[in-house]
C-alpha positions in Angstrom: 9.6 22.1 9.5 11.6 19.0 10.3 11.5 16.1 7.9 12.8 12.7 9.0 13.6 9.9 6.6 13.4 6.7 8.7 14.7 4.2 6.1 16.2 6.3 3.3 18.2 3.3 2.0 15.0 1.7 0.7 14.9 4.5 -1.9 18.5 3.9 -3.1 21.5 6.2 -2.9 21.4 7.4 -6.5 18.2 9.5 -6.2 18.5 13.3 -5.8 16.7 14.3 -2.6 18.1 17.9 -2.5 14.7 19.4 -3.1 13.6 18.5 0.4 16.3 20.7 1.9 14.5 23.8 0.7 11.5 22.8 3.0 13.4 22.9 6.3 15.7 20.6 8.4 16.1 17.2 6.9 17.4 14.2 8.8 18.1 10.9 7.1 18.5 7.5 8.8 19.5 4.5 6.6 17.2 2.2 8.5 15.3 2.4 11.8 14.5 -0.5 14.1 11.2 -0.3 16.0 13.0 0.5 19.2 14.9 3.4 17.5 11.9 5.1 16.1 10.4 6.9 19.2 13.6 8.9 19.8 14.1 9.7 16.1 10.6 11.1 15.5 9.9 13.0 18.7 10.4 16.5 17.1 9.5 15.6 13.5 6.8 17.4 11.6 7.0 15.0 8.6 8.0 11.3 8.5 9.1 9.7 5.2 9.3 5.9 5.3 8.7 2.7 3.4 8.6 -0.4 5.7 8.7 1.1 9.2 5.7 0.3 11.3 3.7 3.4 12.3 1.6 3.0 15.4 1.3 4.3 19.0 4.4 2.3 20.1 6.7 3.8 17.4 5.4 7.4 17.0 3.7 8.0 20.3 6.5 10.4 21.2 6.1 12.5 18.1 4.3 15.5 19.5 4.8 17.7 16.5 4.0 15.2 13.8 1.6 16.3 11.1 2.2 14.2 8.1 3.4 10.6 7.3 4.5 9.9 3.8 4.9 6.3 2.6 7.3 5.8 -0.3 5.1 3.0 -1.7 1.5 2.3 -2.7 0.8 -0.2 0.1 0.1 1.1 3.5 -0.3 -2.1 5.6 2.4 -0.7 8.0 0.2 2.3 9.1 -2.1 2.1 12.0 -4.6 4.4 10.3 -7.1 4.5 13.3 -4.3 5.7 15.6 -3.2 8.4 13.0 -6.8 9.6 12.7 -7.2 9.8 16.5 -4.0 12.0 16.6 -5.1 14.1 13.7 -2.0 13.1 11.7 -2.4 12.9 7.9 -0.8 10.3 5.7 0.0 10.0 2.1 1.0 7.1 -0.2 1.9 7.1 -3.9 0.3 5.2 -6.7 1.0 5.0 -10.4 4.7 5.9 -10.2 6.0 2.4 -11.2 3.4 1.3 -13.8 5.8 1.3 -16.7 8.7 -0.3 -15.0 6.7 -3.1 -13.4 5.1 -3.8 -16.8 8.6 -3.8 -18.4 9.9 -6.2 -15.7 6.9 -8.5 -16.2 7.9 -9.0 -19.8 11.6 -9.3 -19.0 10.8 -12.2 -16.7 8.5 -13.8 -19.2 11.1 -13.7 -22.0 13.8 -15.0 -19.8 11.7 -18.0 -19.0 9.9 -18.4 -22.3 12.9 -18.2 -24.5 15.3 -20.1 -22.1 17.7 -17.2 -22.2 19.9 -18.4 -19.3 20.4 -21.8 -21.1 21.3 -20.2 -24.4 23.7 -17.7 -22.8 25.4 -20.5 -20.9 25.6 -22.6 -24.0 27.6 -19.9 -25.8 29.7 -18.8 -22.9 30.7 -22.3 -21.9 32.2 -22.7 -25.4 29.7 -25.3 -26.7 28.8 -23.2 -29.7 32.4 -23.1 -30.9 32.8 -25.6 -33.8 29.2 -26.7 -33.5 28.1 -28.6 -36.6 25.0 -26.4 -37.1 24.5 -22.7 -36.9 21.3 -23.0 -34.8 21.0 -24.9 -31.6 17.7 -26.7 -31.0 18.2 -28.4 -27.7 15.7 -26.1 -25.9 12.5 -25.0 -27.7 10.6 -21.8 -27.2 7.3 -20.5 -28.6 5.7 -17.2 -29.4 3.6 -14.9 -27.2 1.5 -14.3 -30.3 -1.6 -16.5 -30.2 -1.2 -17.4 -26.5 -3.8 -16.7 -23.8 -2.5 -14.4 -21.1 -4.5 -14.4 -17.9 -4.1 -11.4 -15.5 -5.0 -11.5 -11.9 -5.6 -7.9 -10.7 -6.6 -5.5 -13.5 -5.5 -2.3 -11.8 -3.3 0.3 -13.5 -0.3 -2.1 -13.8 -2.5 -5.0 -14.9 -4.1 -2.9 -17.6 -0.7 -1.8 -18.9 0.5 -5.4 -19.0 -2.8 -6.4 -20.8 -2.3 -3.7 -23.4 1.3 -4.7 -24.1 0.4 -8.4 -24.2 -2.3 -7.6 -26.8 0.3 -5.7 -28.8 2.3 -8.9 -28.9 -0.7 -10.7 -30.2 -1.9 -12.5 -27.1 -5.5 -13.0 -26.1 -5.9 -11.4 -22.8 -8.4 -12.4 -20.1 -8.5 -11.4 -16.4 -9.9 -12.3 -13.0 -11.0 -9.9 -10.3 -10.4 -11.5 -6.8 -12.6 -8.8 -5.2 -15.5 -9.4 -7.6 -15.5 -6.0 -9.1 -17.7 -5.4 -12.2 -16.1 -6.1 -15.6 -14.0 -3.3 -17.0 -14.9 -2.1 -20.5 -12.5 -3.3 -23.2 -11.2 -6.3 -21.2 -12.5 -9.8 -21.0 -13.3 -10.9 -17.4 -13.6 -14.6 -16.6 -14.0 -16.7 -13.5 -11.0 -18.0 -11.6 -11.1 -21.6 -12.9 -11.4 -20.5 -16.5 -8.4 -18.2 -16.1 -6.3 -21.0 -14.5 -7.2 -23.7 -16.9 -7.0 -21.8 -20.2 -4.1 -19.4 -19.8 -0.7 -20.1 -21.3 0.8 -17.2 -19.2 -0.6 -16.0 -15.9 0.6 -12.8 -14.2 -0.4 -11.5 -10.8 -0.6 -7.7 -10.3 -3.0 -7.7 -7.4 -2.6 -6.1 -3.9 -2.5 -8.2 -0.8 -5.8 -8.3 1.0 -8.5 -10.6 2.3 -9.4 -11.7 -1.2 -5.9 -12.5 -2.4 -3.9 -13.8 0.5 -3.1 -17.5 -0.3 -5.1 -17.2 -3.5 -2.7 -19.5 -5.5 -2.3 -22.9 -3.8 -1.7 -26.5 -4.8 -5.3 -27.0 -6.0 -5.1 -23.9 -8.2 -1.6 -24.8 -9.6 -2.9 -28.2 -10.6 -5.6 -26.6 -12.7 -3.0 -24.8 -14.8 -1.6 -26.1 -18.0 1.7 -28.0 -17.8 3.1 -25.5 -20.3 1.9 -22.5 -18.2 4.4 -19.8 -17.2 3.3 -18.2 -13.9 4.5 -14.7 -12.9 3.9 -13.0 -9.5 4.6 -9.2 -9.4 1.9 -8.5 -6.9 2.7 -9.6 -3.3 4.4 -12.7 -2.1 1.7 -14.0 0.3 -0.7 -14.3 -2.7 1.1 -17.5 -3.5 1.6 -20.5 -1.2 5.3 -20.9 -1.8 5.6 -24.6 -0.7 2.9 -25.5 -3.1 4.5 -23.6 -5.9 7.9 -25.3 -5.2 6.2 -28.7 -5.3 4.4 -27.8 -8.6 7.7 -26.8 -10.2 9.5 -30.0 -9.0 6.7 -32.2 -10.3 6.3 -30.3 -13.6 2.7 -29.3 -12.8 3.5 -26.0 -14.6 6.4 -25.2 -16.8 8.0 -22.3 -15.0 7.5 -19.4 -12.6 8.9 -15.9 -12.3 8.7 -14.1 -8.9 9.6 -10.6 -8.0 8.0 -10.8 -4.6 8.2 -13.4 -1.7 6.2 -14.0 1.5 9.3 -13.0 3.5 11.6 -10.3 2.2 14.6 -10.5 2.2 14.3 -14.2 1.4 14.2 -16.5 4.4 16.9 -19.3 4.6 14.2 -22.0 4.8 12.1 -20.8 1.8 11.2 -24.0 -0.2 11.9 -22.2 -3.5 15.6 -22.2 -2.7 15.7 -25.9 -3.5 14.9 -25.2 -7.2 18.2 -24.1 -8.9 17.1 -24.8 -12.6 16.7 -21.3 -14.1 14.5 -22.7 -16.8 12.0 -23.5 -14.1 12.3 -20.6 -11.7 13.5 -17.0 -11.8 13.4 -14.9 -8.7 14.3 -11.2 -8.6 14.7 -9.4 -5.3 11.6 -7.1 -5.4 13.1 -4.8 -8.0 10.3 -4.5 -10.5 9.3 -1.1 -9.1 12.8 0.3 -8.8 13.9 1.8 -12.1 15.8 5.1 -11.8 12.9 6.8 -13.4 10.3 5.3 -11.1 12.2 6.1 -8.0 12.8 9.6 -9.1 9.1 10.0 -10.0 8.2 8.6 -6.6 10.2 11.0 -4.6 9.1 13.9 -6.7 5.5 13.1 -6.0 6.1 12.9 -2.2 7.9 16.3 -2.4 4.9 17.7 -4.0 2.6 16.1 -1.4 4.5 17.8 1.4 4.5 21.2 -0.4 0.7 20.9 -1.0 0.0 19.8 2.6 1.9 22.7 4.1 0.9 25.1 1.3 4.5 25.8 0.5 
């Protein structure tokens, strides 16, 4: 069989992909623009991709194509009706990044909660040298213990964050945007209750008709002034101009984002105006990308191909 990676750079260059070579011919492209895809896929049996759009315009030339593998959980880039008409199977991967996204959630929280950038700068700029007191109290921080942690999206990652937050002594509540029944062992609340009572809010929901634009100006104004808001779901869940305004006005204390509406970040993103790291931390969609998670991801896809072709 012929396996074609259309955007292998999105996996990283440090992951061992040699296992795929045992399955047949492997061709790797760093990235593929839409107009490049038809030529690159025309004799492929398997496509492996992350962000490339899969539809009649891009893969209509792929006469041998049998399987499309997405190196992610989300499949918004697949025209599933077209694939079904063609009899082409598709696979995605869920659960591979649970631990690393949960870990990154807490990394972002502690950075903001404990003002770590400020304290690091305080020491490295020499201000701690010959200070009159051994402890510096200029910036205050509080404990997670005793806080109310609100989670939007109680899937696999949301539950892992909930369990870790509970281990730190937080009271955990959650809201289901899709209106699913309450999950045993977790306290479900309505949206307004979550917004108004949470000290920490983290988003771990997918992007869909229930969550797009879910957090806007009105919702941010319902949050506590001391609230730390974290989005590790999808960028369009938050109206970015409203979040930027809320941070400028002090409507909430701080925000940590690993996802944005447009990725890579657009030059006119209103959040670029906020340079105070005590108010805003943005990481470039890396929460999923530990070495272990990416290795796990590609191992799962290799297994999917083996299973599909009964290798």
